[in-house]
BAFI-3210 file (N, C-alpha, C; in Angstrom, 3 decimals, decimal comma, padded with zeros to 6 digits):
// residues 117
n [1|2|3|4|5|6|7|8|9|10|11|12|13|14|15|16|17|18|19|20|21|22|23|24|25|26|27|28|29|30|31|32|33|34|35|36|37|38|39|40|41|42|43|44|45|46|47|48|49|50|51|52|53|54|55|56|57|58|59|60|61|62|63|64|65|66|67|68|69|70|71|72|73|74|75|76|77|78|79|80|81|82|83|84|85|86|87|88|89|90|91|92|93|94|95|96|97|98|99|100|101|102|103|104|105|106|107|108|109|110|111|112|113|114|115|116|117]
n.u [025,093|023,642|023,350|022,698|022,665|024,496|023,302|020,987|022,584|024,317|022,415|020,772|022,662|023,467|021,396|021,013|023,467|023,664|021,657|022,898|023,517|026,424|027,292|028,075|028,941|028,362|028,371|027,566|027,087|029,225|030,723|029,135|029,805|032,432|032,642|030,757|032,441|033,963|036,057|034,211|031,431|028,080|025,068|022,388|021,621|020,772|019,218|019,261|016,863|017,035|020,079|022,766|024,219|024,596|021,407|019,769|018,578|019,535|022,183|021,408|020,611|023,126|024,416|022,853|023,824|026,710|026,341|024,582|022,533|021,988|019,805|017,615|016,617|014,838|015,041|012,975|011,847|009,861|006,508|003,942|002,775|004,869|006,606|005,270|004,359|007,409|008,038|010,525|011,681|013,831|012,899|010,885|011,819|012,082|010,387|011,031|009,495|010,029|009,600|010,267|010,022|012,189|011,254|010,126|012,534|013,623|012,220|011,698|014,634|015,039|012,957|013,927|016,460|015,243|013,745|016,260|016,530]
n.v [-014,264|-011,318|-009,103|-006,711|-007,700|-009,632|-012,037|-012,724|-013,728|-015,901|-017,774|-018,299|-019,122|-021,465|-022,971|-023,130|-024,187|-027,334|-028,512|-028,084|-026,280|-023,732|-020,883|-017,773|-014,631|-011,509|-008,486|-006,011|-003,659|-003,206|-005,354|-007,645|-006,509|-007,070|-009,890|-010,437|-009,624|-011,283|-014,793|-016,606|-018,481|-017,554|-017,848|-017,170|-014,121|-013,530|-010,659|-008,274|-005,564|-003,523|-001,998|-000,657|002,254|001,581|000,253|-002,740|-002,894|-001,381|-002,921|-005,324|-004,712|-003,543|-006,418|-007,611|-006,247|-007,005|-009,884|-011,342|-012,968|-013,776|-014,553|-013,408|-013,010|-011,259|-010,176|-008,944|-006,547|-004,424|-003,119|-004,551|-002,611|-000,225|-001,779|-001,775|000,711|001,857|000,136|-000,896|-003,856|-005,633|-007,306|-010,609|-011,612|-012,500|-012,077|-011,979|-011,703|-010,769|-011,835|-014,797|-018,397|-020,911|-023,352|-021,521|-020,035|-022,076|-022,397|-019,996|-020,051|-022,088|-021,579|-019,090|-019,942|-021,662|-020,223|-019,235|-020,850]
n.w [-012,026|-010,687|-008,244|-005,471|-002,356|-000,711|000,478|-000,764|-003,631|-002,920|-001,615|-003,996|-005,827|-004,369|-004,456|-007,720|-008,529|-007,628|-009,433|-011,943|-012,895|-013,775|-011,779|-011,758|-010,197|-009,084|-007,396|-008,152|-011,280|-012,874|-012,177|-013,241|-015,847|-016,522|-016,311|-018,292|-020,322|-020,516|-021,322|-020,411|-020,625|-020,754|-020,391|-019,305|-017,879|-015,210|-013,388|-010,474|-010,627|-009,446|-009,285|-007,792|-008,897|-012,499|-013,012|-013,418|-016,027|-018,060|-017,513|-018,443|-021,340|-022,381|-021,812|-024,003|-025,999|-026,131|-025,885|-028,064|-027,967|-025,680|-022,687|-020,598|-017,262|-014,897|-011,507|-008,805|-006,612|-007,632|-008,113|-010,215|-011,503|-011,677|-013,339|-015,394|-016,429|-016,716|-019,195|-020,774|-020,075|-021,706|-024,452|-024,326|-021,930|-018,764|-015,943|-012,182|-009,109|-006,528|-003,060|-004,095|-005,104|-005,486|-007,421|-009,154|-009,996|-011,212|-013,475|-014,762|-015,534|-017,290|-019,313|-020,192|-021,398|-023,457|-024,993|-026,755|-028,580]
ca.u [023,653|023,789|021,966|023,879|022,574|024,995|023,063|020,495|023,255|024,655|021,190|020,631|024,044|023,410|020,193|021,286|025,013|023,187|020,964|023,553|024,011|027,510|027,124|028,946|028,167|028,518|027,381|026,827|027,009|030,382|031,378|028,676|030,366|033,783|032,230|030,513|033,526|035,422|035,569|033,073|029,900|027,200|023,854|021,573|021,951|020,121|019,428|018,060|016,107|017,547|021,280|023,432|025,071|023,855|020,853|019,161|017,681|020,655|022,954|020,875|020,824|024,755|024,601|022,518|024,939|028,017|026,074|023,142|021,676|021,976|018,749|017,531|015,796|015,294|014,418|012,475|010,783|009,006|005,328|003,736|002,117|006,224|007,217|004,278|005,008|008,597|008,068|012,116|012,598|013,695|011,347|011,376|012,946|011,090|010,329|010,276|008,772|010,762|010,204|009,662|010,831|013,058|010,666|009,728|013,553|014,429|011,485|012,198|015,591|014,704|012,070|015,072|017,634|014,297|013,432|017,439|016,744]
ca.v [-013,256|-009,794|-008,694|-005,998|-008,436|-011,249|-013,288|-013,258|-014,392|-016,914|-018,684|-018,714|-019,574|-022,566|-023,888|-023,927|-025,337|-028,589|-028,470|-028,525|-024,584|-022,835|-019,777|-016,607|-013,679|-010,032|-007,847|-004,923|-004,062|-003,453|-006,671|-007,976|-005,778|-007,662|-011,178|-010,623|-009,312|-012,495|-015,628|-017,331|-019,127|-017,079|-018,065|-016,388|-013,123|-013,150|-009,283|-007,275|-004,504|-001,949|-001,598|000,714|002,744|000,983|-000,728|-004,289|-002,793|-000,948|-004,125|-006,410|-003,925|-004,233|-008,110|-007,872|-006,109|-008,011|-011,118|-010,859|-014,445|-013,961|-014,892|-012,556|-012,986|-009,975|-010,328|-007,438|-006,404|-003,573|-003,440|-004,526|-000,937|000,541|-002,168|-001,822|002,522|002,085|-000,211|-001,061|-004,356|-006,475|-008,336|-011,796|-011,331|-012,955|-011,470|-012,520|-010,934|-011,194|-013,225|-016,190|-019,739|-021,802|-023,825|-020,321|-019,358|-022,894|-022,359|-019,160|-020,038|-022,890|-020,907|-018,246|-021,301|-022,601|-018,999|-018,695|-021,856]
ca.w [-011,157|-010,221|-007,025|-004,189|-001,646|-001,168|000,927|-001,997|-004,456|-002,335|-001,635|-005,791|-006,301|-003,518|-005,237|-008,986|-008,674|-007,646|-010,684|-013,071|-013,792|-013,424|-011,476|-011,680|-009,126|-009,450|-006,620|-008,760|-012,523|-013,324|-011,944|-014,431|-016,979|-016,585|-016,696|-019,551|-021,464|-020,127|-022,049|-019,973|-021,193|-020,111|-020,781|-018,878|-016,929|-013,950|-012,501|-009,658|-011,806|-008,713|-008,333|-007,396|-010,334|-013,680|-012,949|-013,892|-017,130|-018,192|-017,742|-019,547|-022,885|-022,239|-022,162|-025,194|-026,961|-025,911|-026,130|-028,565|-027,657|-024,037|-022,068|-018,966|-015,924|-013,529|-010,241|-008,352|-005,767|-007,620|-008,213|-011,541|-011,973|-011,876|-014,110|-016,995|-016,199|-017,368|-020,197|-020,348|-019,684|-022,638|-025,022|-024,445|-020,774|-017,830|-014,679|-010,978|-008,692|-004,912|-002,767|-005,110|-005,205|-006,375|-008,810|-010,093|-010,825|-012,406|-014,413|-015,353|-016,648|-018,354|-020,227|-020,586|-022,279|-024,220|-025,920|-027,540|-029,408]
c.u [024,064|022,652|022,984|023,517|023,217|024,477|021,843|021,429|023,548|023,676|020,870|021,594|023,613|022,720|020,726|022,472|024,868|022,364|021,982|024,189|025,177|027,430|027,797|028,278|028,819|027,484|027,096|027,708|028,064|031,265|030,645|029,140|031,803|033,819|031,677|030,918|034,381|035,110|034,666|031,998|029,147|025,909|022,522|021,908|020,784|020,140|018,670|017,971|017,033|018,902|021,725|024,095|024,733|022,755|020,754|018,950|018,818|021,675|022,539|020,592|022,366|024,889|024,036|023,280|026,458|027,640|025,122|022,202|021,518|020,246|018,847|016,265|015,858|014,405|013,976|012,204|010,063|007,552|005,429|003,570|003,852|006,587|006,471|004,772|006,202|008,466|009,623|012,448|012,695|013,025|012,184|011,853|011,589|011,196|010,024|010,269|009,551|009,677|009,390|010,424|010,952|012,584|010,634|010,923|013,903|013,659|011,614|013,647|015,842|014,113|012,964|016,003|016,720|014,412|014,893|017,465|016,048]
c.v [-012,208|-009,743|-007,627|-007,048|-009,615|-012,056|-013,708|-014,240|-015,321|-017,911|-018,835|-019,613|-021,572|-023,724|-024,344|-024,900|-026,884|-029,259|-028,451|-027,056|-024,341|-021,627|-018,532|-015,447|-012,848|-009,235|-006,056|-004,868|-004,120|-004,825|-007,568|-007,536|-006,727|-008,956|-011,155|-010,310|-010,516|-013,926|-016,990|-017,175|-018,753|-017,210|-017,477|-015,163|-013,052|-011,709|-009,037|-006,334|-003,520|-002,466|-000,765|001,075|002,165|000,089|-001,966|-003,850|-002,487|-002,205|-005,124|-005,601|-003,811|-005,157|-007,828|-007,657|-006,680|-009,229|-011,195|-012,207|-014,834|-013,670|-013,994|-012,950|-011,773|-010,710|-009,136|-007,515|-005,228|-004,308|-003,667|-002,802|-000,167|000,130|-001,680|000,291|002,509|001,623|-000,291|-002,273|-004,940|-007,242|-009,531|-012,114|-012,071|-012,794|-012,296|-011,622|-010,895|-010,855|-014,130|-017,142|-020,198|-022,594|-022,692|-020,146|-020,349|-022,991|-021,015|-019,319|-020,856|-022,280|-019,623|-018,873|-021,194|-021,291|-018,627|-019,699|-021,965]
c.w [-010,888|-009,367|-005,947|-003,088|-001,719|-000,523|-000,105|-003,216|-003,909|-002,320|-003,211|-006,191|-005,604|-004,427|-006,593|-009,212|-008,403|-008,947|-011,692|-013,441|-012,852|-013,191|-010,904|-010,969|-009,308|-008,613|-007,391|-010,503|-013,154|-012,983|-012,841|-015,565|-017,431|-017,027|-018,026|-021,143|-021,332|-021,349|-021,585|-020,467|-020,238|-020,733|-020,697|-017,755|-015,904|-012,656|-011,826|-010,945|-011,066|-008,386|-008,619|-008,917|-011,556|-013,403|-013,636|-015,531|-018,239|-018,600|-018,303|-021,059|-022,844|-022,587|-023,194|-026,589|-027,203|-026,293|-026,632|-027,969|-026,062|-023,454|-020,990|-018,342|-015,109|-012,388|-009,552|-007,346|-006,317|-007,792|-009,744|-012,162|-012,285|-012,951|-015,900|-017,520|-017,084|-018,422|-021,043|-020,559|-020,900|-022,993|-024,518|-022,936|-019,597|-016,698|-013,291|-010,057|-007,049|-003,751|-003,821|-004,546|-005,771|-007,537|-009,896|-010,852|-012,203|-013,660|-015,545|-016,262|-017,640|-019,606|-020,881|-021,807|-023,731|-025,594|-026,635|-028,542|-030,466]
res [m|v|d|d|e|e|p|i|r|e|v|i|a|e|f|l|m|p|q|g|f|q|v|l|l|a|k|e|s|s|e|a|f|q|l|l|q|s|d|a|a|i|d|v|l|i|t|d|v|s|l|p|g|l|d|g|v|a|l|s|e|v|a|r|d|l|r|p|s|i|g|v|v|y|i|t|g|k|t|e|g|f|l|s|r|s|n|v|l|m|p|n|a|v|i|l|r|k|p|f|f|f|p|e|l|l|k|a|l|n|e|s|i|a|s|k|k]
***
């Protein structure tokens, strides 16, 4: 889970852990990159689209290079118009617009995991 806003990282982790997910947290792409290079089992990358430095879209490309079967869930406050104009999100990625509800996140994770099979 990569987001530069600590409260968002914490509340998402607090929701996902009781659901049976192991959650690794990073506040920026460089921290996420280190986790992606580790031996940790990572099935899905949840990343904010807008991050300082390397943004979430570029991070997802690096993640797919390192772990080709990784699922991607983008979270963003960007408008649909911005996202469709940029046309840069990974294929089969799930997009959640902030603010979102936890059931939507759980559904996005399950879709992302299912698409890997």
